[in-house]
Every structure is written in structure tokens, then in C-alpha cells.
Backbone as JSON, one array per atom type, in Angstrom:
{
  "sequence": "MRWLLLLPLVVLALFFVDLDVASFFCHHKIALFKLITHLGNAAPYLLAGLGAYLYYRSRKPLWAKKGLYLFLSVLLSGILTTLLKILIGRPRPKIFFEHHLWQPQWLEFKASFWSMPSGHTTTAFAAGVALGYIFPRYRLLFWIMAALVGLSRIALCKHYPSDVVVAAFIGSAVAWYLHKRMGVE",
  "N": [[13.37, 4.37, 115.98], [12.12, 3.75, 118.3], [13.75, 4.15, 120.45], [13.33, 6.72, 121.22], [11.36, 6.6, 123.09], [12.66, 6.32, 125.42], [13.48, 8.82, 126.23], [11.37, 10.32, 127.68], [11.38, 8.78, 130.02], [13.95, 9.22, 131.07], [13.82, 12.0, 131.52], [11.75, 12.12, 133.43], [13.0, 10.67, 135.49], [15.15, 12.4, 136.01], [13.86, 14.61, 137.23], [12.09, 13.58, 139.18], [13.0, 11.27, 140.47], [15.81, 10.86, 140.72], [17.17, 12.45, 142.81], [15.98, 11.59, 145.23], [16.52, 8.83, 145.23], [19.32, 8.86, 145.16], [19.82, 10.12, 147.59], [18.86, 8.19, 149.39], [20.62, 5.96, 148.9], [23.11, 7.1, 149.37], [23.12, 7.33, 152.04], [22.78, 4.76, 152.93], [24.81, 2.6, 152.43], [25.82, -0.3, 150.6], [27.94, -2.87, 150.98], [28.51, -5.04, 149.25], [28.2, -4.11, 146.66], [30.55, -2.8, 146.08], [32.25, -4.71, 145.12], [30.89, -5.7, 142.88], [30.78, -3.5, 141.17], [33.24, -3.41, 139.92], [33.03, -5.03, 137.71], [32.37, -3.37, 135.71], [34.6, -2.16, 134.74], [36.54, -1.17, 131.99], [38.99, -2.13, 130.95], [39.57, -5.05, 131.22], [37.74, -6.16, 129.34], [38.45, -4.87, 126.99], [41.1, -5.76, 126.69], [40.67, -8.55, 126.55], [39.07, -8.75, 124.24], [40.75, -7.6, 122.24], [42.95, -9.26, 122.54], [41.85, -11.77, 121.83], [41.24, -11.22, 119.18], [43.83, -10.76, 118.07], [45.09, -13.21, 118.63], [43.5, -15.13, 117.3], [43.27, -14.28, 114.65], [44.62, -15.34, 112.37], [44.18, -18.0, 112.66], [41.5, -18.74, 113.37], [39.24, -17.09, 111.88], [36.55, -16.34, 112.43], [36.38, -16.3, 115.25], [38.26, -14.36, 115.71], [36.96, -12.17, 114.64], [34.84, -11.98, 116.43], [36.23, -11.3, 118.75], [37.22, -8.8, 118.0], [34.81, -7.5, 117.68], [33.82, -7.41, 120.37], [35.85, -5.82, 121.5], [35.59, -3.39, 119.98], [32.95, -2.69, 120.61], [33.05, -2.04, 123.35], [35.08, -0.08, 123.32], [34.17, 1.98, 121.46], [31.67, 2.72, 122.56], [32.57, 3.63, 124.99], [34.14, 5.85, 124.26], [32.16, 7.54, 123.17], [30.58, 7.89, 125.47], [32.39, 9.22, 127.18], [32.78, 11.63, 125.78], [30.17, 12.64, 125.96], [29.94, 12.91, 128.76], [31.73, 15.04, 129.27], [30.57, 17.05, 127.68], [27.92, 17.29, 128.79], [28.37, 17.62, 131.58], [27.33, 16.97, 134.16], [26.95, 17.23, 137.64], [28.18, 14.9, 140.08], [26.44, 12.79, 142.5], [27.66, 13.29, 145.02], [28.51, 15.94, 144.83], [26.05, 17.18, 144.77], [25.16, 16.74, 147.43], [27.04, 18.18, 148.82], [27.03, 20.78, 147.7], [24.5, 21.3, 146.71], [24.04, 21.08, 143.96], [22.94, 19.89, 140.97], [22.13, 20.03, 138.34], [22.95, 19.92, 134.82], [26.12, 21.3, 133.89], [27.4, 21.87, 131.6], [29.98, 21.44, 129.32], [32.23, 20.57, 131.08], [35.34, 19.8, 132.54], [36.15, 18.35, 134.71], [36.28, 15.43, 136.66], [34.46, 15.16, 138.73], [32.22, 16.25, 137.74], [31.2, 14.54, 135.89], [28.91, 12.85, 135.73], [26.77, 12.01, 134.09], [26.69, 10.26, 131.09], [26.94, 7.12, 132.95], [30.07, 5.68, 132.99], [31.0, 3.11, 133.8], [28.61, 1.67, 133.69], [27.96, 1.93, 130.99], [30.09, 0.48, 129.84], [29.6, -2.06, 130.99], [27.1, -2.74, 129.86], [27.67, -2.59, 127.1], [29.62, -4.61, 126.89], [28.13, -6.72, 127.99], [25.94, -7.04, 126.19], [27.37, -7.54, 123.82], [28.83, -9.87, 124.54], [26.66, -11.48, 124.99], [25.69, -11.85, 122.41], [27.86, -13.19, 121.35], [28.07, -15.46, 122.97], [25.35, -16.88, 123.11], [23.98, -18.66, 124.74], [24.49, -17.9, 127.34], [23.44, -15.41, 127.57], [21.42, -14.15, 129.2], [22.65, -14.18, 131.71], [24.83, -12.44, 131.24], [23.43, -10.07, 130.78], [22.15, -9.69, 133.23], [24.39, -9.3, 134.82], [25.29, -6.86, 133.75], [23.14, -5.17, 134.45], [23.35, -5.3, 137.23], [25.79, -4.02, 137.61], [25.09, -1.44, 136.8], [23.19, -0.85, 138.81], [24.93, -0.96, 140.96], [26.44, 1.35, 140.64], [24.63, 3.32, 141.27], [23.99, 2.56, 143.88], [26.43, 2.91, 145.16], [26.56, 5.59, 145.29], [27.61, 7.05, 143.19], [26.42, 7.72, 140.85], [23.32, 8.91, 139.39], [20.0, 7.5, 138.92], [19.05, 8.21, 136.3], [21.45, 8.65, 134.94], [22.42, 6.1, 134.73], [20.46, 4.82, 133.21], [20.69, 6.17, 130.73], [23.33, 5.47, 130.11], [23.13, 2.66, 129.94], [21.54, 2.45, 127.69], [23.26, 3.57, 125.73], [25.54, 1.82, 125.76], [24.28, -0.63, 125.09], [23.08, 0.02, 122.62], [25.28, 0.67, 120.96], [26.66, -1.8, 120.93], [24.66, -3.4, 119.79], [24.32, -2.13, 117.27], [26.91, -2.48, 116.14], [26.92, -5.24, 116.05], [24.98, -5.8, 114.12], [26.17, -4.44, 111.98], [28.71, -5.65, 111.67], [28.07, -8.28, 111.36], [28.34, -10.38, 113.21], [28.06, -13.6, 114.36]],
  "CA": [[12.66, 5.45, 116.64], [11.64, 3.31, 119.61], [14.63, 4.68, 121.49], [12.78, 8.0, 121.68], [10.53, 6.32, 124.26], [13.56, 6.42, 126.56], [13.61, 10.22, 126.62], [10.5, 10.69, 128.8], [11.83, 8.07, 131.22], [15.12, 9.94, 131.58], [13.36, 13.3, 132.03], [11.04, 11.84, 134.68], [14.0, 10.31, 136.49], [15.9, 13.62, 136.35], [13.12, 15.53, 138.08], [11.27, 12.99, 140.23], [13.55, 10.05, 141.06], [17.26, 10.9, 140.94], [17.64, 12.98, 144.09], [15.51, 10.74, 146.33], [17.27, 7.57, 145.19], [20.7, 9.17, 145.55], [19.8, 10.39, 149.02], [18.74, 6.91, 150.09], [21.83, 5.13, 148.8], [24.28, 7.77, 149.97], [23.02, 7.13, 153.48], [22.65, 3.32, 153.2], [25.74, 1.94, 151.5], [25.81, -1.75, 150.62], [29.33, -3.23, 150.68], [28.59, -6.0, 148.13], [28.28, -3.38, 145.39], [31.94, -2.41, 145.82], [32.83, -5.78, 144.29], [30.15, -5.8, 141.62], [31.06, -2.36, 140.3], [34.47, -3.66, 139.15], [32.67, -5.67, 136.45], [32.19, -2.32, 134.72], [35.89, -1.63, 134.28], [36.68, -1.47, 130.56], [40.27, -2.75, 130.59], [39.53, -6.5, 130.96], [37.0, -6.45, 128.1], [39.28, -4.4, 125.87], [42.23, -6.68, 126.55], [40.17, -9.85, 126.1], [38.65, -8.63, 122.85], [41.91, -7.39, 121.4], [43.75, -10.49, 122.63], [41.19, -12.8, 121.01], [41.43, -10.84, 117.78], [45.22, -10.99, 117.67], [45.42, -14.63, 118.73], [42.75, -15.95, 116.36], [43.09, -13.68, 113.33], [45.08, -16.21, 111.28], [43.76, -19.39, 112.93], [40.03, -18.87, 113.35], [38.77, -15.73, 111.57], [35.27, -16.05, 113.08], [36.66, -15.92, 116.64], [38.96, -13.07, 115.65], [35.91, -11.17, 114.41], [34.11, -11.85, 117.69], [37.1, -10.54, 119.65], [37.21, -7.42, 117.52], [33.47, -6.98, 117.99], [33.8, -7.07, 121.79], [36.77, -4.69, 121.66], [35.0, -2.17, 119.41], [31.73, -2.35, 121.35], [33.44, -1.36, 124.58], [35.86, 1.11, 122.99], [33.38, 3.05, 120.85], [30.68, 3.21, 123.52], [33.33, 4.38, 125.99], [34.5, 7.16, 123.69], [30.92, 8.32, 123.11], [30.21, 8.24, 126.84], [33.33, 10.22, 127.68], [32.45, 12.9, 125.14], [28.91, 13.13, 126.55], [30.22, 13.33, 130.14], [32.34, 16.36, 129.21], [29.59, 17.97, 127.12], [26.8, 17.5, 129.71], [28.92, 18.18, 132.81], [26.41, 16.82, 135.29], [27.63, 16.95, 138.9], [27.91, 13.62, 140.72], [25.63, 12.95, 143.72], [28.48, 13.87, 146.09], [28.47, 17.41, 144.65], [24.72, 17.63, 145.2], [25.07, 16.76, 148.88], [27.95, 19.2, 149.35], [26.77, 22.12, 147.18], [23.13, 21.33, 146.16], [24.16, 21.32, 142.53], [22.69, 18.62, 140.26], [21.81, 20.27, 136.94], [24.12, 19.94, 133.93], [26.91, 22.54, 133.88], [27.83, 21.97, 130.21], [31.42, 21.53, 129.03], [33.05, 20.48, 132.3], [36.5, 18.92, 132.37], [36.49, 17.77, 136.0], [35.59, 14.15, 136.83], [33.35, 15.29, 139.67], [31.07, 16.71, 136.95], [31.01, 13.57, 134.81], [27.96, 11.86, 136.21], [25.92, 11.46, 133.02], [26.24, 8.93, 131.51], [27.86, 6.32, 133.75], [31.04, 4.93, 132.18], [30.99, 1.7, 134.2], [27.38, 1.07, 133.18], [28.1, 1.84, 129.53], [30.98, -0.65, 129.58], [28.93, -3.32, 131.36], [26.06, -3.06, 128.88], [28.31, -2.87, 125.81], [30.21, -5.95, 127.01], [27.06, -7.7, 128.23], [25.21, -7.29, 124.94], [28.3, -8.17, 122.89], [29.07, -11.25, 124.99], [25.4, -12.19, 124.79], [25.65, -12.26, 121.0], [28.94, -14.16, 121.12], [27.73, -16.67, 123.72], [23.92, -16.7, 123.34], [23.5, -19.54, 125.82], [24.69, -17.2, 128.61], [22.99, -14.03, 127.35], [20.71, -13.63, 130.36], [23.66, -13.96, 132.74], [25.57, -11.21, 130.91], [22.53, -8.93, 130.95], [21.97, -9.5, 134.68], [25.64, -8.71, 135.28], [25.29, -5.45, 133.35], [22.15, -4.48, 135.28], [23.9, -5.19, 138.58], [26.81, -2.96, 137.58], [24.35, -0.17, 136.8], [22.65, -0.67, 140.16], [26.05, -0.69, 141.88], [26.86, 2.74, 140.49], [23.66, 4.1, 142.04], [24.11, 2.17, 145.29], [27.68, 3.46, 145.7], [26.39, 7.04, 145.29], [28.47, 7.62, 142.15], [25.57, 8.16, 139.75], [21.88, 8.95, 139.55], [19.33, 6.52, 138.05], [19.0, 8.64, 134.89], [22.79, 8.45, 134.38], [22.54, 4.67, 134.45], [19.55, 4.51, 132.09], [21.31, 6.68, 129.5], [24.51, 4.65, 129.85], [22.68, 1.33, 129.5], [21.11, 2.61, 126.3], [24.43, 3.79, 124.86], [26.29, 0.57, 125.65], [23.48, -1.62, 124.36], [22.87, 0.47, 121.23], [26.54, 0.53, 120.22], [26.9, -3.24, 120.72], [23.65, -3.89, 118.83], [24.66, -1.59, 115.96], [28.1, -3.16, 115.63], [26.54, -6.63, 115.75], [24.32, -5.76, 112.81], [27.11, -3.95, 110.98], [29.82, -6.58, 111.48], [27.54, -9.59, 111.06], [28.9, -11.36, 114.15], [27.09, -14.64, 114.76]],
  "C": [[12.12, 5.04, 118.0], [12.48, 3.86, 120.74], [14.15, 6.02, 122.0], [11.87, 7.82, 122.9], [11.36, 6.43, 125.55], [13.64, 7.85, 127.09], [12.67, 10.63, 127.75], [10.9, 10.0, 130.12], [13.01, 8.79, 131.87], [14.69, 11.27, 132.19], [12.61, 13.11, 133.35], [12.01, 11.5, 135.8], [14.78, 11.54, 136.95], [15.17, 14.47, 137.4], [12.41, 14.89, 139.26], [11.88, 11.79, 140.95], [14.99, 10.23, 141.53], [17.68, 11.32, 142.35], [17.21, 12.12, 145.27], [16.28, 9.43, 146.39], [18.71, 7.8, 145.64], [20.78, 9.41, 147.05], [19.72, 9.09, 149.82], [20.06, 6.14, 150.08], [23.06, 5.8, 149.39], [24.27, 7.63, 151.49], [22.91, 5.66, 153.88], [23.54, 2.55, 152.22], [25.73, 0.43, 151.7], [27.17, -2.23, 150.1], [29.46, -4.16, 149.47], [28.77, -5.28, 146.79], [29.69, -2.89, 145.07], [32.64, -3.45, 144.97], [32.19, -5.81, 142.91], [30.54, -4.69, 140.65], [32.31, -2.56, 139.44], [34.19, -4.39, 137.83], [32.41, -4.64, 135.34], [33.48, -1.65, 134.28], [36.15, -2.08, 132.84], [37.92, -2.29, 130.22], [40.19, -4.26, 130.35], [38.82, -6.86, 129.66], [37.81, -6.03, 126.87], [40.44, -5.36, 125.62], [41.79, -8.05, 126.04], [39.78, -9.81, 124.63], [39.82, -8.48, 121.9], [42.81, -8.63, 121.38], [43.18, -11.6, 121.78], [41.38, -12.49, 119.53], [42.84, -11.18, 117.31], [45.58, -12.47, 117.66], [44.76, -15.45, 117.61], [42.73, -15.43, 114.92], [43.57, -14.54, 112.17], [44.61, -17.65, 111.46], [42.27, -19.61, 112.72], [39.44, -17.48, 113.13], [37.44, -15.37, 112.25], [35.49, -15.6, 114.53], [37.43, -14.61, 116.7], [37.94, -11.94, 115.49], [35.11, -10.93, 115.69], [34.93, -11.06, 118.71], [37.12, -9.08, 119.28], [35.88, -6.75, 117.83], [33.37, -6.57, 119.47], [34.66, -5.82, 122.05], [36.13, -3.39, 121.18], [33.74, -1.73, 120.15], [32.07, -1.55, 122.6], [34.18, -0.06, 124.28], [34.98, 2.25, 122.47], [32.31, 3.59, 121.8], [31.37, 4.02, 124.62], [33.73, 5.77, 125.5], [33.27, 8.07, 123.65], [30.51, 8.79, 124.5], [31.12, 9.33, 127.41], [33.05, 11.6, 127.07], [31.16, 13.5, 125.73], [29.11, 13.61, 127.98], [30.76, 14.76, 130.15], [31.32, 17.39, 128.73], [28.49, 18.31, 128.13], [27.28, 18.12, 131.02], [28.0, 18.09, 134.01], [27.18, 16.48, 136.57], [27.23, 15.58, 139.46], [27.09, 13.85, 141.99], [26.4, 13.6, 144.88], [28.45, 15.4, 146.03], [27.11, 17.95, 145.07], [24.65, 17.75, 146.72], [26.0, 17.79, 149.52], [27.53, 20.62, 148.95], [25.36, 22.29, 146.59], [23.1, 21.66, 144.67], [23.96, 19.99, 141.81], [22.38, 18.81, 138.78], [23.09, 20.25, 136.1], [24.8, 21.31, 133.93], [27.48, 22.82, 132.5], [29.34, 22.27, 130.08], [32.29, 21.6, 130.3], [34.17, 19.47, 132.08], [36.98, 18.32, 133.68], [35.64, 16.51, 136.2], [34.42, 14.24, 137.81], [32.08, 15.82, 138.99], [30.8, 15.77, 135.77], [30.05, 12.46, 135.24], [27.15, 11.21, 135.09], [26.69, 11.42, 131.71], [27.33, 8.19, 132.31], [28.79, 5.5, 132.85], [31.06, 3.45, 132.51], [29.75, 0.99, 133.62], [27.43, 0.92, 131.66], [28.95, 0.63, 129.17], [30.27, -1.97, 129.85], [27.86, -3.7, 130.34], [26.64, -3.33, 127.49], [28.9, -4.28, 125.83], [29.14, -7.01, 127.18], [26.28, -8.05, 126.98], [26.13, -8.01, 123.95], [28.55, -9.63, 123.28], [27.81, -12.1, 124.85], [25.22, -12.65, 123.35], [26.7, -13.33, 120.72], [28.63, -15.51, 121.76], [26.24, -16.63, 124.07], [23.35, -17.56, 124.48], [23.56, -18.84, 127.18], [24.22, -15.75, 128.57], [22.33, -13.43, 128.6], [21.69, -13.33, 131.5], [24.44, -12.67, 132.48], [24.7, -9.97, 131.11], [22.28, -8.64, 132.43], [23.22, -8.83, 135.26], [25.67, -7.21, 134.95], [24.32, -4.64, 134.22], [22.67, -4.3, 136.72], [25.0, -4.13, 138.66], [26.13, -1.6, 137.6], [23.78, 0.14, 138.19], [23.77, -0.34, 141.15], [26.49, 0.77, 141.81], [25.91, 3.69, 141.24], [23.86, 3.83, 143.53], [25.38, 2.7, 145.94], [27.69, 4.99, 145.68], [27.35, 7.71, 144.31], [27.65, 8.22, 141.01], [24.11, 8.19, 140.17], [21.25, 7.89, 138.65], [19.29, 6.94, 136.58], [20.35, 8.49, 134.21], [22.95, 7.01, 133.93], [21.65, 4.27, 133.28], [20.16, 4.96, 130.77], [22.52, 5.82, 129.12], [24.14, 3.25, 129.35], [22.22, 1.38, 128.05], [22.3, 2.74, 125.37], [25.21, 2.49, 124.66], [25.57, -0.48, 124.84], [23.34, -1.25, 122.89], [24.14, 0.31, 120.39], [26.81, -0.94, 119.93], [25.91, -3.82, 119.71], [24.0, -3.42, 117.41], [25.86, -2.3, 115.36], [27.8, -4.62, 115.28], [25.89, -6.7, 114.37], [25.31, -5.41, 111.7], [28.21, -4.98, 110.64], [29.35, -8.0, 111.14], [28.12, -10.7, 111.94], [27.8, -12.35, 114.55], [27.76, -15.66, 115.64]]
}
């Protein structure tokens, strides 16, 4: 039930933070974030997780399980995020600056209306939390990487802060749930 504490933060961001932050970053782009944002692409994590599972499944079952855990964390959080993007239909910041439209449009099938939640951020947090459980010694590094991906999505004017907060929660929650469910240590 602690996750309910996130709801007021998202609502506050929606009404008092999102547009000002988007306006700032859309007018002050930082080139470094173009590189960082690629850490939120799902394909490398999916391939690494599935590859580890297939390679180790008969040799080292524990490592196979860890690969499967990474794969499922990214895959399932990505599916959930995609469904929410379509359901919510929130216009991206670019649409706000062109048409002054930022409220959810509900059931939109165009990518320009898939701002909430951020897919790159969801992937980064799902992978970051999962990799943090798999390699606990580097947990902080994975979490920082995930946070930087979330920041990059805002800085590149692709998402609002509330989109990133919701995505970080989804990615983290799915990875945490699967960790508990699968017993990955």
C-alpha cells in the first residue's frame, strides 16, 4: 500500500511541474542525453536475458534463472507500459507546444499520444532493479543508470516528469515482484 503515496506526487507533477519542466528542457537541449537515452532501449536487455537463459539452462540453472528473470522483468513491464500508453493517450510535450494539448485523450493509437508512462524509463528501471538483484555489488550503478535514462527522456523533451515517475514505478515494481516470485538470488 506504500505505492499509493506515489499517487499524490504524480498528480502534483501533472498540474504544477510537468509543463514548466518540459518548457525549460524543450528550449535548452543537452546533447549528452542523446547518448544516455539509448540505455533505455529494451532489445539489448531482452536479448541478454534470453541469451543467458538459453545458454545456461542445462549448464548452470541458477544463471539461466537470472537470465529469464531479466528477460521477464523487461518484457512484462514493457507490455504493461504499452497498454497504459494506449489507454491513457497522453500527448507528448511536442504536441503541447504545437497544439496546447497535454491532458490524457484516452485510447489513442498514435505514438505522439503515448507519453505516459515512458517506455525507455520503464525498461531502464526494470533492467536496473533486476540487474541490481543479480549483481548486488553494482546495484547503485544500475539504479543511477536508470535514473539518468528517466532524466534523459525529460531533457530530450520526449516526456513529462510525471511520465517518468510512473514508468520508474512500473519498471521497479515488476522487477521487484518477479524477484520475490521467482526467488532469484
